[in-house]
C-alpha positions as CSV (number, residue, x, y, z in Angstrom):
1,M,-18.9,-16.5,-0.5
2,S,-15.5,-16.3,1.1
3,G,-13.4,-15.7,-2.1
4,E,-12.6,-12.2,-3.4
5,P,-13.1,-11.4,-7.1
6,G,-10.2,-12.7,-9.1
7,P,-8.0,-10.6,-11.4
8,T,-8.1,-11.0,-15.2
9,E,-5.3,-12.0,-17.6
10,W,-5.9,-10.9,-21.3
11,G,-9.6,-10.6,-20.6
12,T,-10.0,-14.1,-19.1
13,T,-10.8,-14.6,-15.4
14,V,-8.1,-16.6,-13.7
15,G,-8.7,-19.4,-11.2
16,V,-10.6,-22.6,-11.2
17,G,-14.3,-23.5,-11.5
18,P,-16.4,-25.7,-9.2
19,W,-14.7,-28.8,-7.9
20,P,-15.3,-31.8,-10.3
21,G,-16.5,-35.0,-8.8
22,D,-16.7,-35.9,-5.2
23,W,-15.7,-33.2,-2.7
24,P,-12.6,-33.7,-0.5
25,T,-13.3,-34.2,3.2
26,D,-10.2,-32.2,4.4
27,P,-11.6,-29.4,6.7
28,R,-9.2,-26.9,5.1
29,Y,-11.5,-26.8,2.0
30,D,-14.3,-24.2,1.8
31,P,-17.7,-25.7,0.7
32,E,-18.7,-22.5,-1.1
33,L,-15.5,-22.4,-3.1
34,L,-15.8,-26.1,-3.9
35,A,-19.4,-25.4,-5.2
36,H,-18.8,-22.2,-7.1
37,G,-15.1,-22.1,-8.0
38,D,-12.1,-20.3,-6.7
39,R,-11.2,-17.1,-8.5
40,R,-8.9,-15.6,-5.8
41,N,-5.4,-14.5,-6.5
42,V,-3.8,-17.4,-4.7
43,V,-1.2,-20.0,-5.7
44,D,-2.5,-23.4,-6.7
45,R,-1.5,-24.9,-3.4
46,Y,-4.3,-22.9,-1.7
47,R,-7.1,-23.4,-4.3
48,Y,-10.4,-24.0,-2.5
49,W,-8.9,-23.5,1.0
50,T,-10.6,-21.3,3.5
51,V,-8.8,-18.0,4.4
52,E,-8.3,-19.3,7.9
53,A,-6.6,-22.5,6.6
54,I,-4.3,-20.5,4.3
55,V,-3.3,-18.1,7.2
56,A,-2.6,-21.1,9.5
57,D,-0.3,-22.7,6.8
58,L,1.5,-19.4,6.2
59,D,2.0,-18.9,10.0
60,A,3.8,-22.2,10.2
61,R,6.4,-21.0,7.7
62,R,6.7,-17.2,8.1
63,H,10.2,-15.6,8.0
64,P,11.7,-13.8,11.0
65,F,11.6,-10.4,9.4
66,S,8.9,-7.8,9.5
67,V,8.2,-4.6,7.5
68,A,7.2,-1.2,8.8
69,I,6.1,1.9,6.9
70,E,5.4,5.4,8.2
71,N,1.9,6.5,7.4
72,F,1.4,10.2,8.1
73,G,-0.2,11.1,4.8
74,H,-2.3,9.2,2.3
75,D,0.4,7.0,0.8
76,L,-0.8,4.7,-1.9
77,N,2.5,2.7,-1.6
78,I,1.3,0.9,1.6
79,G,-0.9,-1.5,-0.3
80,T,2.0,-2.5,-2.5
81,V,4.2,-3.0,0.6
82,V,1.6,-5.3,2.1
83,R,1.2,-7.3,-1.1
84,T,5.0,-7.7,-1.4
85,A,5.3,-8.7,2.2
86,N,2.8,-11.4,1.7
87,A,4.7,-12.7,-1.4
88,F,8.0,-12.9,0.6
89,L,6.2,-14.3,3.7
90,A,7.1,-11.5,6.2
91,A,6.0,-12.1,9.8
92,E,4.1,-8.9,10.0
93,V,3.6,-5.5,8.4
94,H,3.6,-2.5,10.8
95,I,1.7,0.7,10.0
96,V,3.3,3.6,11.9
97,G,1.2,6.8,12.4
98,R,-2.3,6.9,10.9
99,R,-4.2,3.7,11.4
100,R,-6.2,4.0,8.2
101,W,-4.5,3.3,4.9
102,N,-5.5,2.7,1.2
103,R,-6.0,-1.1,0.8
104,R,-6.6,-1.1,-2.9
105,G,-2.9,-1.8,-3.8
106,A,-2.8,-4.8,-1.4
107,M,-5.1,-6.8,-3.8
108,V,-6.8,-8.4,-0.8
109,T,-3.5,-9.9,0.4
110,D,-4.1,-8.1,3.8
111,R,-6.5,-11.0,4.5
112,Y,-3.4,-13.3,4.7
113,Q,-0.9,-10.9,6.2
114,H,-0.6,-10.0,9.9
115,L,-0.8,-6.2,10.4
116,R,0.1,-4.3,13.5
117,H,-0.4,-0.5,14.2
118,H,1.9,1.7,16.1
119,A,1.0,5.3,17.0
120,D,4.6,6.5,16.4
121,V,8.2,5.4,15.7
122,A,9.0,5.3,19.5
123,E,6.3,2.7,20.0
124,L,7.6,0.6,17.0
125,A,11.1,0.8,18.2
126,A,10.1,-0.3,21.7
127,W,8.2,-3.3,20.3
128,A,11.1,-4.3,18.1
129,A,13.6,-4.1,21.0
130,N,11.3,-6.2,23.1
131,E,11.1,-8.8,20.4
132,G,14.9,-8.8,19.8
133,L,14.5,-7.4,16.3
134,A,17.0,-4.9,14.8
135,L,15.4,-1.8,13.3
136,V,16.8,-1.4,9.8
137,A,15.9,1.9,8.1
138,V,15.9,1.9,4.3
139,D,16.8,5.5,3.2
140,N,19.3,7.1,0.9
141,G,20.5,9.6,3.5
142,P,23.7,10.5,5.3
143,G,25.3,7.6,7.1
144,A,23.6,4.9,5.1
145,V,25.5,1.8,4.0
146,P,24.9,0.0,0.7
147,L,22.2,-2.6,0.8
148,E,24.0,-4.5,-1.8
149,T,27.0,-5.2,0.4
150,V,25.6,-5.0,4.0
151,E,24.8,-8.1,6.0
152,L,21.1,-7.7,6.9
153,P,20.2,-9.1,10.3
154,E,18.1,-12.2,10.1
155,R,15.8,-11.0,12.8
156,C,14.9,-7.4,11.8
157,V,12.2,-4.9,10.9
158,L,12.7,-3.2,7.6
159,L,11.5,0.4,8.0
160,F,10.4,2.6,5.1
161,G,9.3,6.2,4.9
162,Q,6.6,7.9,2.8
163,E,6.7,8.8,-0.8
164,G,8.4,12.1,-1.2
165,P,9.8,13.1,2.3
166,G,11.1,9.6,3.1
167,L,11.8,8.6,6.7
168,T,11.2,11.1,9.5
169,A,14.0,12.3,11.6
170,E,12.6,10.2,14.5
171,A,12.8,7.1,12.4
172,R,16.3,7.7,11.3
173,A,17.4,8.3,14.9
174,A,15.7,5.2,16.2
175,A,17.2,2.9,13.6
176,D,20.0,0.4,14.5
177,L,21.2,0.4,10.9
178,T,20.4,2.5,7.8
179,V,20.9,1.0,4.4
180,A,20.7,2.7,0.9
181,I,19.7,1.1,-2.4
182,A,22.2,1.9,-5.2
183,Q,20.8,4.1,-7.9
184,F,22.5,5.1,-11.2
185,G,20.1,7.5,-12.9
186,S,19.0,11.1,-12.5
187,T,16.1,10.5,-10.1
188,R,16.7,11.3,-6.4
189,S,14.7,8.4,-5.1
190,I,12.5,5.5,-5.9
191,N,9.1,5.0,-4.4
192,A,8.5,3.2,-1.2
193,G,6.7,0.3,-2.8
194,V,9.7,-0.5,-5.1
195,A,12.2,0.1,-2.3
196,A,10.4,-2.3,0.0
197,G,10.4,-5.0,-2.7
198,I,14.1,-4.6,-3.3
199,A,15.0,-4.7,0.4
200,M,12.8,-7.7,1.2
201,H,14.3,-9.6,-1.7
202,A,17.8,-8.8,-0.4
203,W,16.7,-10.4,2.9
204,I,15.3,-13.4,1.0
205,R,18.6,-13.9,-1.0
206,R,20.6,-13.9,2.2
207,H,18.4,-15.8,4.7
208,A,15.6,-17.8,3.1
209,D,15.7,-21.5,2.4
210,L,15.0,-21.5,-1.4
211,D,14.7,-25.3,-1.3
212,A,11.7,-24.9,1.0
213,V,9.5,-23.1,-1.6
214,P,6.2,-25.2,-1.3
215,E,4.8,-27.2,-4.1
216,G,2.2,-25.2,-6.0
217,H,4.2,-22.0,-6.0
218,P,5.4,-20.6,-9.4
């Protein structure tokens, strides 16, 4: 069956059961899901659709920003970054460094999100330049400008470092712009998964057409 196991809310499996009545003839629908129900963590718009049909529909609407995260250790934040990138309809997620990453936090959203691997920051920066995308580092370091007041480029790659050490020196040097998230407490930093969500939403607030949120989304 093509659907992944669904999450639970208050002990109840979410989703829908088998399709009642005559089946639709639209080729986007998955016969197995129609027969057995759709318990995937997808919005109502995509209930019973095949994975391929969902990806094709997302591809027609993706935003012109991407997200990149350095992966030189075993960072559990990467799954959260992928899941959030899917929620905000990023064009791609770029994994820089190690190819393998822990997919658990992605909650299977990596099926619907385009992923690209780069061996190092230089390779990422070359790809971004070739695509005409500004490389925007998100890091609370020297020379960073406040994310809250900066004008994020519409076509960009938001680049994040690992939990703990943050961005490497190579990443900071390669960036066209470095932005910092305002913090008011005692902690030195917030984790990469949270930072990525904040930065992506800052892009959405500036550039996304909020009137174009498809029917069936919350």
